[in-house]
Backbone bond lengths (Angstrom), bond angles and torsions (degrees), N, CA, C in turn:
res aa  C-N    CA-C-N  psi(-1)  N-CA   C-N-CA  omega(-1)  CA-C   N-CA-C  phi
1 M - - - 1.450 - - 1.529 108.29 -
2 N 1.312 116.88 135.71 1.461 122.37 -175.87 1.525 110.64 -85.18
3 M 1.331 116.23 125.92 1.468 121.27 178.59 1.529 107.85 -90.77
4 P 1.357 118.03 120.80 1.466 120.07 -176.44 1.527 114.26 -73.67
5 Y 1.309 118.49 -12.50 1.464 121.43 -178.55 1.518 109.43 -124.33
6 Q 1.308 114.98 150.13 1.464 121.84 178.30 1.529 108.27 -124.95
7 T 1.309 115.78 160.66 1.463 121.06 175.67 1.527 108.97 -57.20
8 G 1.322 114.79 132.33 1.449 121.27 -179.24 1.523 114.03 97.36
9 D 1.335 117.64 -16.42 1.465 120.69 178.44 1.526 110.25 -67.73
10 T 1.328 114.62 155.52 1.465 121.46 172.98 1.518 107.55 -102.73
11 A 1.328 115.89 138.12 1.462 121.22 177.33 1.524 108.02 -139.24
12 F 1.325 115.50 169.34 1.459 121.88 179.32 1.518 108.68 -123.87
13 V 1.342 115.78 132.73 1.457 121.60 -176.99 1.524 108.90 -113.87
14 A 1.331 115.82 126.95 1.466 121.58 174.90 1.522 107.96 -92.18
15 E 1.328 116.51 130.35 1.464 121.43 -178.47 1.523 109.84 -135.17
16 A 1.324 115.77 149.16 1.467 121.48 173.81 1.517 108.14 -151.96
17 S 1.318 115.24 151.36 1.457 121.14 179.11 1.529 109.55 -144.58
18 A 1.319 115.82 144.05 1.466 121.17 175.23 1.528 110.51 -99.50
19 F 1.330 117.51 11.95 1.456 120.93 -170.32 1.522 114.15 -127.34
20 T 1.336 117.36 40.18 1.457 121.49 174.21 1.524 107.39 -92.41
21 Q 1.326 116.72 114.54 1.463 121.01 -173.99 1.526 111.42 -74.41
22 T 1.328 115.02 138.65 1.460 122.13 177.25 1.528 108.38 -150.33
23 S 1.324 116.96 164.82 1.464 122.09 177.04 1.523 109.12 -109.06
24 I 1.343 115.01 139.14 1.460 121.65 176.99 1.521 108.05 -134.10
25 P 1.331 118.70 162.43 1.467 119.10 171.91 1.527 108.46 -58.27
26 C 1.301 116.41 140.53 1.463 120.75 -175.91 1.534 110.39 -56.70
27 P 1.331 117.65 125.53 1.462 120.28 -178.90 1.531 113.51 -79.40
28 I 1.321 117.65 -0.41 1.464 121.23 178.85 1.529 110.26 -102.49
29 C 1.336 117.77 -53.04 1.476 120.23 -177.62 1.528 112.22 -99.51
30 F 1.335 117.83 -8.64 1.463 123.12 -179.86 1.531 111.89 55.74
31 G 1.346 115.82 37.28 1.459 121.60 176.41 1.512 114.94 85.43
32 K 1.332 118.41 1.05 1.472 120.95 -177.70 1.532 112.82 -84.41
33 L 1.327 117.71 -8.43 1.465 125.53 175.85 1.524 114.42 73.51
34 S 1.318 118.83 -6.05 1.460 121.44 177.21 1.525 108.95 -146.35
35 V 1.320 114.70 161.28 1.462 121.41 177.39 1.516 108.50 -133.20
36 T 1.312 116.20 156.40 1.455 121.18 177.77 1.517 108.32 -109.33
37 L 1.331 115.03 119.69 1.451 120.73 176.91 1.522 108.51 -93.27
38 I 1.301 116.83 138.57 1.459 120.73 174.20 1.520 106.45 -101.66
39 L 1.325 115.54 114.30 1.451 121.48 -177.05 1.526 110.44 -75.09
40 G 1.304 115.35 166.06 1.462 121.21 -178.42 1.520 113.95 -58.36
41 N 1.326 117.54 -26.95 1.466 120.47 179.67 1.531 111.78 -88.48
42 G 1.338 117.07 5.75 1.467 121.27 179.12 1.516 113.80 91.68
43 E 1.312 117.08 -10.89 1.459 121.46 179.82 1.529 109.81 -71.11
44 S 1.336 117.14 143.48 1.468 121.97 177.95 1.513 109.90 -98.52
45 Q 1.324 115.87 142.85 1.461 121.43 178.58 1.523 107.94 -135.97
46 T 1.333 117.57 119.80 1.459 121.64 177.75 1.518 108.82 -90.60
47 V 1.333 115.59 130.48 1.465 121.27 179.84 1.527 108.75 -133.20
48 E 1.337 115.81 156.45 1.460 120.32 174.64 1.524 108.98 -61.92
49 C 1.300 116.26 143.32 1.467 120.83 178.62 1.528 109.10 -71.26
50 E 1.307 115.97 124.18 1.454 120.13 178.36 1.524 111.45 -95.53
51 A 1.331 117.58 -8.93 1.462 120.47 178.05 1.529 110.38 -70.26
52 C 1.339 116.85 -36.16 1.464 120.03 179.19 1.526 111.28 -109.20
53 G 1.329 116.93 10.25 1.454 121.40 178.34 1.512 111.57 -71.87
54 K 1.292 115.58 145.10 1.460 122.24 179.77 1.522 109.12 -118.14
55 G 1.323 117.05 69.23 1.456 121.05 178.60 1.512 111.78 61.19
56 C 1.319 116.93 -130.07 1.466 121.43 -177.19 1.522 112.28 -73.13
57 Y 1.336 119.01 -7.57 1.455 121.57 -178.39 1.523 113.02 -85.48
58 G 1.320 118.04 -10.00 1.452 120.67 177.75 1.516 113.25 80.15
59 P 1.328 115.84 -178.05 1.464 120.53 -175.81 1.528 112.33 -69.87
60 T 1.330 115.68 151.80 1.465 121.68 -178.10 1.521 112.89 -117.22
61 G 1.324 117.17 -15.56 1.460 120.34 -176.73 1.514 113.23 88.32
62 T 1.328 116.60 -7.50 1.461 120.46 176.18 1.529 109.13 -125.76
63 A 1.309 115.64 151.89 1.453 120.68 179.57 1.520 109.19 -122.17
64 S 1.317 116.31 142.00 1.457 121.09 173.89 1.520 107.72 -87.03
65 V 1.298 115.74 123.40 1.461 120.85 179.50 1.523 108.39 -130.82
66 Y 1.296 114.89 167.51 1.453 120.88 178.08 1.515 108.51 -111.29
67 K 1.320 115.67 126.78 1.462 120.58 -178.89 1.520 109.17 -113.06
68 A 1.314 114.93 164.45 1.455 120.70 179.09 1.521 110.30 -84.55
69 T 1.315 115.96 139.74 1.454 122.60 173.84 1.529 108.40 -138.51
70 S 1.319 116.20 157.18 1.463 119.77 178.20 1.513 109.41 -151.32
71 S 1.323 115.55 162.50 1.453 120.56 178.33 1.520 110.13 -162.06
72 V 1.308 114.38 163.88 1.459 122.43 169.56 1.522 105.49 -118.30
73 R 1.331 115.84 124.36 1.463 119.64 -179.30 1.520 110.21 -113.14
74 R 1.302 115.62 137.10 1.464 121.68 174.33 1.522 106.71 -87.80
75 I 1.312 116.97 128.64 1.465 120.61 -179.53 1.527 109.69 -126.53
76 T 1.307 114.29 154.44 1.457 121.13 170.76 1.520 106.42 -109.96
77 I 1.295 115.93 126.36 1.465 120.60 -175.19 1.523 109.41 -76.97
78 T 1.335 115.54 125.73 1.462 121.10 -179.92 1.518 111.72 -107.12
79 G 1.326 117.33 -5.40 1.458 120.37 178.18 1.512 110.91 -174.89
80 V 1.316 116.10 159.64 1.462 122.14 176.60 1.522 107.87 -132.15
81 M 1.339 116.18 148.81 1.462 120.50 -178.02 1.527 109.24 -141.94
82 E 1.309 114.91 155.99 1.457 122.00 169.32 1.513 106.76 -131.70
83 D 1.329 116.75 139.67 1.453 118.10 175.37 1.527 108.80 -102.70
84 G 1.300 117.49 178.14 1.460 121.94 -176.88 1.512 114.47 -71.81
85 W 1.302 118.24 -5.05 1.464 122.04 -176.98 1.524 111.42 -106.12
86 E 1.309 116.70 19.97 1.455 122.47 177.99 1.530 112.89 69.67
87 D 1.330 117.01 18.25 1.455 120.75 174.44 1.516 107.68 -90.86
88 R 1.333 115.30 141.15 1.461 120.48 179.50 1.519 108.67 -117.23
89 W 1.318 115.86 139.94 1.454 123.13 -176.19 1.521 109.89 -128.42
90 I 1.334 115.38 151.75 1.458 119.92 169.42 1.520 108.00 -121.76
91 V 1.298 115.47 151.67 1.463 122.13 -179.52 1.520 107.28 -119.04
92 S 1.332 116.34 137.42 1.463 120.26 178.49 1.515 109.63 -121.32
93 E 1.341 115.23 -175.33 1.460 121.24 179.25 1.524 109.58 -50.49
94 G 1.297 116.49 145.91 1.453 120.49 179.18 1.517 112.65 74.08
95 H 1.303 117.64 10.38 1.460 124.21 176.99 1.528 113.80 64.44
96 S 1.338 117.93 24.72 1.464 120.73 173.05 1.519 107.89 -70.85
97 T 1.335 116.24 139.90 1.469 120.07 179.17 1.519 109.26 -118.04
98 Y 1.332 115.04 146.27 1.462 122.00 -179.66 1.516 108.22 -133.66
99 R 1.331 116.34 127.35 1.458 121.39 177.71 1.526 108.20 -83.58
100 L 1.288 117.49 124.39 1.459 121.04 -177.01 1.529 111.82 -65.57
101 S 1.329 118.19 -31.17 1.464 120.51 -178.65 1.529 112.44 -68.13
102 D 1.338 118.36 -14.34 1.470 120.49 176.60 1.524 111.40 -71.02
103 G 1.313 117.28 -19.34 1.458 121.21 176.97 1.512 115.03 75.57
104 N 1.337 117.63 28.18 1.458 120.73 -178.11 1.522 113.66 -114.42
105 V 1.336 117.66 5.14 1.457 122.53 179.92 1.531 108.11 -112.83
106 F 1.334 115.51 129.63 1.467 120.41 -175.06 1.518 110.82 -136.37
107 P 1.334 116.94 152.13 1.462 119.46 176.80 1.530 112.86 -78.45
108 A 1.346 117.24 -20.58 1.466 120.74 -178.12 1.535 110.27 -120.59
109 E 1.324 115.68 142.65 1.464 121.26 -178.18 1.528 111.78 -63.59
110 A 1.320 118.83 -36.03 1.465 121.91 -178.85 1.531 111.05 -62.33
111 E 1.324 116.98 -39.49 1.467 120.62 178.26 1.538 110.23 -66.26
112 A 1.319 115.28 -41.96 1.468 119.79 178.97 1.522 110.63 -64.64
113 E 1.323 117.62 -37.92 1.467 121.54 179.41 1.528 110.85 -64.59
114 A 1.316 116.90 -40.29 1.466 120.16 177.46 1.530 110.50 -63.44
115 R 1.317 116.74 -41.76 1.477 120.67 178.43 1.528 110.08 -67.31
116 R 1.343 117.35 -38.25 1.465 121.15 178.40 1.518 110.76 -58.48
117 A 1.333 117.39 -41.02 1.467 121.07 179.56 1.523 111.10 -62.08
118 V 1.328 117.03 -41.03 1.470 121.14 177.99 1.531 110.22 -65.56
119 L 1.330 116.05 -46.08 1.469 120.16 179.44 1.527 111.61 -63.05
120 M 1.339 117.39 -37.94 1.460 121.66 179.83 1.526 110.63 -64.59
121 A 1.328 117.50 -42.28 1.469 120.50 178.59 1.524 110.33 -60.63
122 E 1.325 117.23 -42.03 1.465 121.14 177.45 1.525 111.26 -64.98
123 A 1.323 116.88 -42.54 1.463 121.45 -179.59 1.523 111.12 -65.78
124 E 1.334 118.33 -37.87 1.468 121.23 178.17 1.523 110.75 -63.90
125 K 1.321 117.38 -41.82 1.469 120.62 177.50 1.523 110.42 -62.29
126 Q 1.334 116.94 -43.55 1.461 120.81 179.71 1.522 110.99 -65.11
127 A 1.325 118.16 -42.43 1.464 121.21 179.53 1.530 110.37 -61.95
128 E 1.325 117.72 -39.63 1.470 121.67 178.27 1.527 110.86 -65.08
129 R 1.330 116.81 -43.73 1.478 120.12 177.48 1.521 110.38 -61.66
130 N 1.330 116.94 -41.36 1.467 120.87 179.41 1.523 111.13 -61.57
131 M 1.336 116.99 -43.89 1.466 120.68 -178.40 1.522 110.74 -67.23
132 E 1.323 117.91 -43.45 1.469 120.70 179.03 1.520 110.88 -60.23
133 S 1.312 116.99 -43.18 1.459 121.18 179.39 1.527 111.09 -64.32
134 N 1.319 116.58 -43.07 1.457 121.99 179.81 1.531 111.12 -62.62
135 M 1.326 117.66 -46.62 1.466 121.36 -178.66 1.530 111.15 -68.04
136 R 1.321 117.60 -35.05 1.464 121.30 177.13 1.539 109.28 -60.47
137 G 1.319 116.27 -42.25 1.463 120.49 178.09 1.518 112.30 -65.05
138 H 1.332 117.28 -39.91 1.472 120.52 179.48 1.532 111.07 -65.20
139 K 1.324 117.49 -38.41 1.466 120.51 179.04 1.523 110.43 -63.34
140 K 1.319 117.09 -42.64 1.471 120.55 177.88 1.521 110.46 -63.56
141 Q 1.318 116.29 -39.71 1.460 120.94 -179.68 1.525 110.39 -62.55
142 M 1.331 117.62 -38.55 1.464 120.63 -179.33 1.523 111.30 -65.56
143 T 1.329 117.65 -39.71 1.467 119.06 179.58 1.516 109.76 -68.38
144 W 1.336 117.45 -37.33 1.456 119.81 176.83 1.518 109.63 -63.28
145 S 1.322 116.96 -44.35 1.456 122.14 -178.60 1.532 111.16 -61.50
146 A 1.329 116.48 -44.88 1.466 119.74 179.34 1.527 109.97 -61.77
147 N 1.319 117.32 -43.17 1.465 120.84 178.79 1.530 110.44 -62.40
148 Y 1.310 117.83 -45.39 1.457 122.17 -179.63 1.522 111.04 -57.96
149 H 1.338 116.85 -49.90 1.471 119.89 -177.08 1.526 111.50 -67.40
150 R 1.318 118.81 -36.18 1.474 120.92 176.58 1.525 110.34 -63.65
151 Q 1.335 116.82 -41.26 1.469 120.23 177.76 1.526 110.96 -64.37
152 E 1.326 117.14 -40.99 1.460 120.80 179.34 1.528 110.96 -65.15
153 I 1.325 117.85 -40.27 1.463 121.04 177.30 1.522 109.92 -61.40
154 A 1.324 117.01 -47.00 1.469 121.15 179.91 1.533 110.37 -60.77
155 R 1.335 116.36 -43.42 1.475 119.86 179.94 1.515 110.39 -63.55
156 R 1.330 118.03 -43.19 1.465 120.86 -179.39 1.533 111.00 -65.82
157 K 1.332 116.93 -37.73 1.467 120.05 177.45 1.524 110.24 -62.05
158 R 1.340 116.53 -42.13 1.470 119.32 177.63 1.525 110.95 -62.97
159 E 1.341 117.30 -39.09 1.462 120.79 178.30 1.526 110.75 -64.84
160 I 1.322 117.25 -42.62 1.469 120.92 178.44 1.521 109.98 -61.44
161 E 1.334 117.08 -45.97 1.467 120.72 178.70 1.525 110.80 -59.47
162 W 1.327 116.81 -41.71 1.469 120.38 -179.66 1.530 109.84 -63.52
163 H 1.370 116.49 -45.15 1.462 119.85 -178.92 1.526 111.15 -67.89
164 E 1.321 117.60 -37.57 1.460 119.95 176.64 1.522 110.51 -63.81
165 A 1.320 117.37 -38.51 1.473 121.62 178.14 1.531 109.50 -63.84
166 R 1.340 117.90 -39.33 1.470 121.41 179.25 1.525 109.94 -65.10
167 L 1.349 116.76 -40.47 1.459 119.62 177.91 1.519 111.29 -66.02
168 A 1.305 117.69 -37.24 1.461 121.44 179.00 1.520 110.39 -64.34
169 M 1.321 117.92 -33.00 1.467 121.54 178.93 1.513 111.20 -68.54
170 K 1.319 118.91 -27.85 1.457 123.65 -178.61 1.511 112.38 -74.41
171 K 1.337 118.63 -21.24 1.462 121.85 -175.88 1.476 111.78 -75.86
């Protein structure tokens, strides 16, 4: 099998990722730290925002999300490899490896740039799906939280009434 690259050659690698972490204003509370839920009976209930909440520290007004990023990197090939499955690999500085069958390694920067644009479009779609899924989960969590705290308030009120009744019996 003919290897298109040799040690010492320069190549260009197109890369994209949907998992570059960044902070944005919270898309649920918009930095207000709380949200108002409208219950099925029309009653409103304000609760702390759990989308930007950080565990026991409470809401921050910002959310950590993953955005799409892409780049074209110029590499100098320091080695070439073939495995037993007819896959061919190149190795660059820092021992990074790139599988040629992935189609992201090119001899010319213009070709790599065109591939980067395609990869970036795919990464942007994935990042959007990830954010929608994450926010959908946070919204469900907030309704569960509101229900939990309302139940606890009702239970505590019943306990107070019971204890007050016991004190009234002592008089």
